[in-house]
C-alpha positions in Angstrom: 0.0 0.0 0.0 1.5 3.4 -1.0 1.3 6.5 1.1 -1.4 7.8 -1.2 -3.7 4.7 -0.6 -6.8 4.6 1.6 -4.8 3.4 4.6 -2.7 6.5 4.8 -1.7 7.2 8.4 -2.5 10.5 10.0 0.5 12.7 11.1 0.1 11.7 14.8 0.0 8.0 13.9 3.1 8.4 11.7 5.0 10.1 14.6 3.9 7.4 17.0 5.0 4.7 14.5 8.4 6.4 14.1 8.8 6.6 17.8 8.0 2.9 18.2 10.6 2.1 15.6 13.0 4.4 17.3 12.5 2.5 20.6 12.9 -0.9 18.8 16.0 0.3 17.0 17.5 1.4 20.3 16.8 -1.9 22.0 18.2 -3.8 19.1 21.4 -1.8 19.0 21.9 -2.3 22.8 21.2 -6.0 22.6 23.6 -6.4 19.7 26.3 -4.4 21.5 25.9 -6.5 24.7 26.2 -9.7 22.5 29.4 -8.3 20.9 30.9 -7.4 24.3 30.1 -10.9 25.6 31.8 -12.5 22.6 34.7 -10.1 22.8 35.6 -10.9 26.4 34.4 -14.5 26.5 37.4 -16.3 24.9 40.2 -14.2 26.6 38.5 -14.8 30.0 38.3 -18.6 29.4 42.0 -18.6 28.5 42.9 -16.6 31.6 40.8 -18.9 33.8 42.5 -21.9 32.3 46.0 -20.5 32.8 45.1 -19.6 36.4 44.0 -23.2 37.0 47.4 -24.5 35.5 49.3 -22.2 37.9 47.3 -23.7 40.8 47.9 -27.3 39.6 51.6 -26.8 38.7 53.4 -24.2 40.8 56.8 -24.9 39.4 58.5 -21.6 38.7 59.0 -22.2 34.9 55.4 -23.2 34.5 54.1 -20.3 36.5 56.2 -17.9 34.4 54.8 -19.2 31.1 51.2 -19.2 32.3 51.6 -15.6 33.7 53.0 -14.5 30.3 50.0 -16.0 28.5 47.6 -14.3 31.0 49.3 -11.0 30.4 49.0 -11.5 26.7 45.2 -12.1 27.0 44.7 -9.1 29.2 46.5 -6.8 26.8 44.6 -8.2 23.9 41.3 -7.8 25.6 42.2 -4.2 26.7 43.2 -3.3 23.1 40.0 -4.7 21.6 37.8 -2.9 24.0 39.7 0.4 23.4 39.2 -0.1 19.6 35.5 -0.8 20.2 35.1 2.4 22.3 37.0 4.6 19.9 35.1 3.4 16.8 31.6 3.3 18.2 31.9 6.1 20.7 29.6 9.1 20.7 30.5 12.0 18.5 31.6 15.2 20.2 28.9 17.9 20.7 28.5 20.0 17.5 29.3 23.3 19.2 26.2 24.9 17.6 23.8 26.6 20.0 20.0 26.8 20.3 17.6 28.5 22.6 15.9 26.7 25.4 12.5 27.9 24.1 13.3 26.5 20.6 14.2 23.1 22.0 11.0 23.0 24.2 8.9 24.0 21.2 10.4 21.2 19.1 9.9 18.6 21.8 6.3 19.7 22.2 5.7 19.6 18.4 7.1 16.1 18.2 5.5 14.5 21.2 2.2 16.3 21.9 0.5 14.4 19.0 1.9 11.1 20.2 0.8 11.8 23.7 -2.6 12.9 22.5 -3.0 9.7 20.5 -2.3 7.7 23.7 -4.7 9.7 25.7 -1.9 11.3 27.7 -1.5 15.0 28.4 1.8 16.8 27.9 2.4 20.1 29.7 5.4 22.2 28.7 6.6 25.2 30.7 9.6 27.4 31.0 10.4 29.9 33.8 11.9 32.8 32.0 14.7 30.8 30.5 13.5 30.6 26.9 16.2 32.9 25.5 19.1 31.1 27.1 21.4 29.3 24.6 22.5 25.7 25.1 24.4 23.2 23.0 22.2 22.3 20.0 22.4 18.5 19.7 22.4 16.8 23.1 19.5 18.5 24.9 16.9 17.6 22.2 18.2 14.1 22.0 18.0 13.6 25.8 14.6 15.2 26.2 12.9 13.3 23.3 14.4 10.0 24.5 12.9 10.7 27.9 9.5 11.8 26.4 9.4 8.7 24.4 9.7 6.6 27.6 7.2 8.9 29.4 4.5 8.5 26.7 5.0 4.7 26.6 4.8 4.3 30.4 2.1 6.8 31.2 -1.5 5.7 31.6 -4.3 7.4 29.6 -5.7 10.4 31.6 -2.4 11.1 33.2 -0.1 14.1 32.4 3.6 14.3 31.6 5.4 17.5 32.6 8.3 19.0 30.8 9.8 22.2 32.2 13.0 24.2 32.2 14.4 26.5 34.9 17.8 28.2 35.5 19.7 26.4 38.2 22.5 28.6 39.5 24.8 30.5 37.2 25.3 29.1 33.7 23.1 26.0 34.3 19.7 25.1 32.9 17.7 22.3 34.5 15.2 20.4 32.3 12.7 18.2 34.2 10.5 15.5 32.9 7.9 13.9 35.1 7.0 10.2 34.5 3.9 9.7 36.6 3.5 5.9 36.3 7.1 4.7 36.5 9.0 3.4 39.5 12.4 4.7 40.3 15.2 2.6 38.7 17.6 0.6 40.7 20.3 2.6 42.4 23.0 1.1 40.2 21.3 2.0 36.9 24.3 4.0 35.7 26.2 0.8 35.4 23.4 -0.9 33.5 23.3 -3.8 35.9 20.1 -5.9 35.9 18.0 -5.6 39.1 19.0 -7.9 42.0 17.5 -11.3 42.1 13.8 -11.3 42.8 13.3 -7.6 41.7 11.8 -6.6 38.4 12.3 -3.4 36.4 11.5 -2.6 32.8 14.6 -3.2 30.7 13.6 -0.5 28.3 13.3 2.1 31.0 16.6 1.1 32.6 18.3 1.4 29.2 16.7 4.8 28.5 17.9 6.3 31.8 21.4 4.8 31.3 21.6 6.2 27.8 20.4 9.7 28.8 22.9 9.7 31.7 25.7 9.0 29.3 24.6 11.7 26.9 24.2 14.2 29.7 27.7 13.5 31.0 29.1 13.7 27.4 28.0 17.3 27.3 29.4 18.1 30.6 26.1 18.0 32.4 24.3 15.6 34.7 21.1 13.6 35.1 19.4 12.6 38.4 16.1 10.8 39.2 13.9 11.7 42.1 11.0 9.7 43.4 7.6 11.4 43.5 5.7 11.8 46.7 3.0 9.4 45.3 3.5 5.7 45.4 4.8 5.7 41.8 6.2 8.3 39.6 9.6 9.9 39.1 11.0 13.3 38.0 14.1 13.2 35.8 16.3 16.3 36.0 18.8 16.9 33.2 21.3 19.7 33.8 23.4 21.4 31.1 25.4 24.6 30.7 24.0 27.7 29.0 25.7 30.8 27.8 
């Protein structure tokens, strides 16, 4: 069916579909990278474990020296391969271009208000006199739309998401996104460690917070998550420099 056919999607439906594909792509990329990392370290670790077992079973000096040498080779190889992976697939540096806070908020609202409305969710956007402030152009929209994507997906119909921006001390803007139906992530979410045995937490939400934290730090800012006063709900604060 072509875009001109009778089943042509409305703009809000297209945005929602693109957002769903964006989520799926992010999960697929993360899953693939985890798989690659597991393959990357698996063989060297097996060799290291085997050589350590040989040292334990044969403590003769000449045998120990040879096994230690092989362990050192594997450690160096592993470190080199990880460095190459980080260098090649690492995030690009911020562009250096600037945009106003107001422009970024308007763009976020234009992209996610239709998606939220389609889901029966309200999106309220507010700024407290910081609209003219200039911030780095690429990272704030990426962080905020990633958070809004999670917010719309996790919020129940009839609830509201809040997106706001305020000045937080000299040269710092704080963007806040409320997610009214999401539990706070595990305390170690910045290391992307699965929840402890017996606990459950949405892997997509954990991944989203982890990615946004990395992006925020990449731009010299920070990201924190506070529990709401209600039984569920969190507020995510993303801080970045302005000026």
